[in-house]
Backbone as CSV, one residue per row, in Angstrom:
resi,resn,N_x,N_y,N_z,CA_x,CA_y,CA_z,C_x,C_y,C_z
1,MET,7.888,-6.504,25.700,6.501,-6.503,25.286,6.426,-6.001,23.846
2,THR,5.545,-6.582,23.050,5.296,-6.144,21.681,3.798,-5.978,21.483
3,VAL,3.409,-5.504,20.328,1.984,-5.333,20.022,1.682,-5.980,18.681
4,GLU,0.410,-6.160,18.409,-0.013,-6.569,17.087,-0.835,-5.435,16.493
5,ILE,-0.853,-5.326,15.196,-1.664,-4.300,14.545,-3.085,-4.836,14.461
6,ALA,-3.980,-4.235,15.230,-5.365,-4.686,15.287,-6.128,-4.283,14.035
7,GLN,-5.911,-3.041,13.589,-6.591,-2.579,12.391,-5.817,-1.433,11.767
8,ILE,-6.036,-1.245,10.501,-5.501,-0.109,9.761,-6.715,0.744,9.417
9,THR,-6.698,1.994,9.860,-7.866,2.855,9.736,-7.706,3.849,8.593
10,PHE,-8.740,3.950,7.775,-8.813,4.921,6.695,-9.850,5.974,7.074
11,ASP,-9.457,7.247,7.146,-10.431,8.325,7.222,-11.004,8.486,5.822
12,CYS,-12.319,8.649,5.715,-12.929,8.733,4.391,-14.282,9.427,4.475
13,THR,-14.807,9.806,3.327,-16.126,10.434,3.301,-17.246,9.416,3.099
14,ASP,-16.927,8.234,2.583,-17.946,7.205,2.335,-17.417,5.834,2.760
15,PRO,-17.582,5.501,4.051,-17.062,4.226,4.548,-17.597,3.003,3.803
16,TYR,-18.853,3.035,3.429,-19.430,1.880,2.746,-18.775,1.672,1.374
17,ALA,-18.677,2.731,0.591,-18.047,2.609,-0.732,-16.606,2.157,-0.603
18,MET,-15.901,2.693,0.388,-14.511,2.274,0.602,-14.440,0.797,0.967
19,SER,-15.350,0.328,1.826,-15.321,-1.091,2.201,-15.621,-1.975,0.997
20,GLN,-16.499,-1.517,0.110,-16.807,-2.296,-1.087,-15.597,-2.354,-2.017
21,PHE,-14.922,-1.220,-2.209,-13.734,-1.188,-3.056,-12.651,-2.104,-2.491
22,TRP,-12.334,-1.944,-1.202,-11.242,-2.723,-0.613,-11.602,-4.204,-0.451
23,ALA,-12.886,-4.529,-0.365,-13.292,-5.944,-0.380,-12.947,-6.561,-1.728
24,GLU,-13.165,-5.801,-2.813,-12.793,-6.273,-4.148,-11.281,-6.425,-4.281
25,VAL,-10.527,-5.494,-3.699,-9.067,-5.538,-3.773,-8.531,-6.758,-3.035
26,THR,-8.996,-6.959,-1.799,-8.385,-7.953,-0.908,-9.098,-9.297,-0.832
27,GLY,-10.384,-9.331,-1.139,-11.169,-10.543,-0.902,-11.611,-10.667,0.552
28,TRP,-11.345,-9.629,1.345,-11.744,-9.646,2.748,-13.230,-9.341,2.866
29,GLU,-13.802,-9.657,4.032,-15.243,-9.534,4.232,-15.549,-8.795,5.525
30,GLY,-16.768,-8.253,5.583,-17.282,-7.689,6.824,-17.911,-8.791,7.659
31,ASP,-18.549,-8.413,8.737,-19.222,-9.352,9.632,-20.571,-9.737,9.032
32,ALA,-20.784,-11.017,8.784,-22.035,-11.485,8.183,-23.234,-11.188,9.083
33,ASP,-23.034,-11.173,10.413,-24.129,-10.901,11.346,-24.449,-9.410,11.452
34,GLU,-23.489,-8.561,11.157,-23.689,-7.113,11.158,-23.034,-6.528,9.907
35,PRO,-23.663,-6.734,8.751,-23.019,-6.323,7.490,-22.844,-4.808,7.385
36,ASN,-21.841,-4.410,6.627,-21.626,-2.998,6.333,-22.800,-2.505,5.487
37,ILE,-23.307,-1.315,5.817,-24.410,-0.721,5.053,-24.060,0.730,4.707
38,PRO,-24.695,1.288,3.668,-24.333,2.629,3.209,-24.426,3.728,4.274
39,GLU,-25.304,3.603,5.231,-25.490,4.654,6.231,-24.467,4.592,7.375
40,ASP,-23.649,3.555,7.438,-22.708,3.383,8.551,-21.715,4.534,8.645
41,GLU,-21.398,4.925,9.873,-20.351,5.907,10.133,-18.970,5.252,10.046
42,PHE,-18.928,3.945,10.221,-17.693,3.187,10.050,-18.040,1.807,9.527
43,THR,-17.123,1.240,8.781,-17.256,-0.125,8.267,-15.905,-0.798,8.442
44,TRP,-15.877,-2.111,8.312,-14.598,-2.806,8.431,-14.615,-4.096,7.632
45,LEU,-13.402,-4.577,7.358,-13.190,-5.825,6.634,-12.093,-6.609,7.335
46,GLN,-12.152,-7.926,7.184,-11.115,-8.779,7.754,-10.963,-10.010,6.873
47,ASP,-9.756,-10.555,6.830,-9.517,-11.785,6.093,-10.419,-12.866,6.690
48,PRO,-11.281,-13.494,5.886,-12.226,-14.463,6.434,-11.565,-15.740,6.960
49,VAL,-10.348,-16.007,6.559,-9.658,-17.218,7.017,-8.697,-16.901,8.151
50,ALA,-7.774,-16.004,7.899,-6.714,-15.722,8.872,-7.179,-14.840,10.020
51,LYS,-8.275,-14.093,9.815,-8.743,-13.086,10.781,-7.622,-12.074,10.979
52,GLY,-7.207,-11.790,12.184,-6.084,-10.873,12.394,-6.425,-9.433,12.085
53,THR,-5.462,-8.723,11.506,-5.586,-7.298,11.236,-6.806,-6.994,10.361
54,ALA,-7.537,-5.946,10.728,-8.715,-5.518,9.969,-8.429,-4.204,9.262
55,LEU,-9.196,-3.938,8.220,-9.225,-2.622,7.597,-10.491,-1.933,8.091
56,TYR,-10.334,-0.721,8.622,-11.428,0.016,9.244,-11.587,1.326,8.491
57,PHE,-12.814,1.669,8.139,-13.105,2.877,7.363,-14.045,3.750,8.175
58,GLN,-13.587,4.947,8.554,-14.418,5.823,9.382,-14.714,7.131,8.657
59,ARG,-15.977,7.552,8.790,-16.423,8.773,8.127,-15.810,9.994,8.809
60,VAL,-15.248,10.883,7.996,-14.769,12.181,8.462,-15.331,13.237,7.505
61,PRO,-15.498,14.476,7.970,-16.138,15.484,7.116,-15.267,16.013,5.981
62,GLU,-13.964,15.967,6.143,-13.082,16.537,5.126,-12.535,15.459,4.210
63,GLY,-12.246,15.849,2.979,-11.639,14.943,2.012,-10.129,14.938,2.139
64,LYS,-9.493,14.027,1.452,-8.032,13.926,1.451,-7.452,15.100,0.671
65,VAL,-6.391,15.737,1.214,-5.816,16.896,0.529,-4.324,16.775,0.242
66,VAL,-3.605,15.907,0.918,-2.167,15.763,0.688,-1.803,14.290,0.549
67,LYS,-0.558,14.049,0.167,-0.054,12.686,0.014,-0.136,11.924,1.339
68,ASN,-0.432,10.630,1.242,-0.440,9.774,2.435,0.907,9.829,3.140
69,ARG,0.900,9.715,4.453,2.133,9.566,5.216,2.408,8.082,5.458
70,LEU,1.454,7.235,5.159,1.572,5.786,5.293,0.767,5.185,4.149
71,HIS,1.273,4.105,3.565,0.499,3.456,2.508,0.716,1.950,2.569
72,LEU,-0.170,1.224,1.908,-0.081,-0.225,1.829,0.694,-0.615,0.578
73,ASP,1.550,-1.634,0.691,2.197,-2.267,-0.452,1.527,-3.615,-0.633
74,LEU,0.939,-3.837,-1.793,0.211,-5.073,-2.077,1.002,-5.919,-3.066
75,ALA,0.893,-7.232,-2.912,1.509,-8.172,-3.849,0.478,-9.251,-4.168
76,PRO,0.319,-9.596,-5.439,-0.664,-10.609,-5.798,-0.300,-11.980,-5.226
77,LYS,-1.329,-12.695,-4.757,-1.120,-14.067,-4.294,-0.947,-15.002,-5.481
78,THR,-1.651,-14.708,-6.567,-1.536,-15.477,-7.810,-1.445,-14.475,-8.950
79,GLY,-0.973,-14.911,-10.081,-0.854,-14.017,-11.220,0.323,-13.068,-11.065
80,THR,0.335,-12.059,-11.906,1.461,-11.130,-11.947,1.070,-9.752,-11.433
81,ARG,2.076,-8.969,-11.179,1.861,-7.576,-10.776,1.056,-6.857,-11.843
82,ASP,1.398,-7.060,-13.113,0.728,-6.350,-14.196,-0.725,-6.782,-14.348
83,GLU,-1.014,-8.067,-14.140,-2.403,-8.534,-14.162,-3.196,-7.921,-13.015
84,GLU,-2.567,-7.849,-11.839,-3.243,-7.253,-10.680,-3.466,-5.761,-10.903
85,TYR,-2.498,-5.094,-11.466,-2.617,-3.673,-11.807,-3.832,-3.457,-12.715
86,ALA,-3.963,-4.251,-13.747,-5.094,-4.131,-14.673,-6.418,-4.407,-13.953
87,ARG,-6.445,-5.416,-13.088,-7.670,-5.749,-12.343,-8.082,-4.583,-11.448
88,LEU,-7.120,-3.992,-10.745,-7.430,-2.898,-9.827,-7.927,-1.663,-10.580
89,LEU,-7.361,-1.386,-11.754,-7.883,-0.289,-12.567,-9.340,-0.547,-12.952
90,SER,-9.660,-1.803,-13.242,-11.021,-2.141,-13.685,-12.052,-1.997,-12.573
91,ILE,-11.615,-1.994,-11.296,-12.578,-1.837,-10.197,-12.563,-0.430,-9.603
92,GLY,-11.835,0.493,-10.234,-11.931,1.876,-9.807,-10.665,2.538,-9.316
93,ALA,-9.568,1.803,-9.203,-8.301,2.424,-8.814,-7.822,3.317,-9.953
94,THR,-6.977,4.295,-9.619,-6.401,5.165,-10.642,-4.879,5.145,-10.534
95,LEU,-4.223,5.328,-11.664,-2.765,5.342,-11.709,-2.235,6.664,-11.166
96,VAL,-1.269,6.578,-10.247,-0.588,7.754,-9.713,0.819,7.842,-10.288
97,ASP,1.549,6.709,-10.297,2.934,6.714,-10.761,3.327,5.295,-11.141
98,ASP,3.955,5.141,-12.279,4.394,3.833,-12.764,5.905,3.732,-12.591
99,GLN,6.333,2.898,-11.655,7.747,2.702,-11.360,8.254,1.343,-11.840
100,ARG,7.556,0.726,-12.808,8.005,-0.548,-13.361,9.235,-0.314,-14.232
101,LYS,10.182,-1.245,-14.144,11.438,-1.164,-14.890,11.427,-2.168,-16.043
102,PRO,12.228,-1.921,-17.091,12.287,-2.843,-18.230,12.695,-4.272,-17.843
103,ASP,13.457,-4.436,-16.753,13.869,-5.776,-16.338,12.800,-6.508,-15.525
104,GLY,11.612,-5.907,-15.354,10.512,-6.558,-14.635,10.405,-6.179,-13.177
105,THR,11.398,-5.485,-12.630,11.331,-5.055,-11.241,10.452,-3.808,-11.145
106,GLY,10.319,-3.280,-9.951,9.566,-2.051,-9.740,8.143,-2.299,-9.283
107,TRP,7.376,-1.230,-9.245,6.028,-1.260,-8.698,5.184,-0.207,-9.392
108,VAL,3.878,-0.262,-9.102,2.933,0.721,-9.619,2.257,1.373,-8.417
109,VAL,2.184,2.702,-8.425,1.479,3.433,-7.382,0.080,3.745,-7.903
110,LEU,-0.928,3.319,-7.161,-2.328,3.559,-7.508,-2.993,4.353,-6.395
111,ALA,-4.199,4.815,-6.647,-5.014,5.457,-5.627,-6.364,4.766,-5.591
112,ASP,-6.921,4.641,-4.376,-8.253,4.063,-4.242,-9.306,5.105,-4.627
113,ILE,-10.562,4.811,-4.408,-11.649,5.680,-4.865,-11.725,7.014,-4.136
114,GLU,-10.993,7.167,-3.030,-10.938,8.460,-2.331,-9.548,9.076,-2.378
115,GLY,-8.668,8.528,-3.228,-7.367,9.139,-3.440,-6.238,8.643,-2.566
116,ASN,-6.466,7.635,-1.735,-5.405,7.088,-0.887,-4.463,6.242,-1.736
117,GLU,-3.173,6.586,-1.703,-2.198,5.864,-2.508,-1.859,4.504,-1.907
118,PHE,-1.567,3.554,-2.801,-1.056,2.246,-2.416,-0.231,1.722,-3.579
119,CYS,0.659,0.782,-3.294,1.543,0.240,-4.327,1.202,-1.211,-4.628
120,VAL,1.456,-1.610,-5.865,1.349,-3.008,-6.266,2.728,-3.416,-6.754
121,GLU,3.272,-4.412,-6.088,4.585,-4.934,-6.466,4.438,-6.369,-6.932
122,ARG,5.533,-6.973,-7.360,5.485,-8.370,-7.797,5.250,-9.281,-6.591
123,GLY,4.540,-10.389,-6.829,4.300,-11.368,-5.793,5.477,-12.334,-5.672
124,HIS,5.411,-13.220,-4.693,6.488,-14.182,-4.447,6.800,-15.037,-5.677
125,ALA,5.760,-15.549,-6.334,5.978,-16.415,-7.500,6.685,-15.653,-8.627
126,GLU,6.268,-14.423,-8.843,6.865,-13.636,-9.917,8.314,-13.266,-9.620
127,ARG,8.654,-13.196,-8.335,10.035,-12.913,-7.935,10.856,-14.189,-7.853
128,GLY,10.256,-15.343,-8.142,10.975,-16.604,-8.104,11.175,-17.147,-6.707
129,GLU,10.322,-16.732,-5.767,10.394,-17.216,-4.381,9.313,-18.266,-4.159
130,ASP,9.529,-19.124,-3.195,8.510,-20.142,-2.862,7.343,-19.525,-2.149
């Protein structure tokens, strides 16, 4: 027997703001019939085409205080890692650590609007994969 990952849950102080940020990052959407609103105790997003795993944001009273024990690694579907890095900074992400190498390998560690770390690596096209 195996399982599928139904959702990835983020504890946060502002579920609505987090859903708006991550919608910009991923292009994922909430439920059109029950849209995410600022007063929600939880919000969620899902790929509008593939469905599958959702991102779930639930309100908790405390803020983030230590490094994540789990993080997302993101790769651009189009464009380059560096273009995606610049785009994410423009929508509110912050730089945590730059692990890019002179030969083009490596990744960038960013944080979302509540400090949750995530990485941006090169996409398939940039790595020369189909």
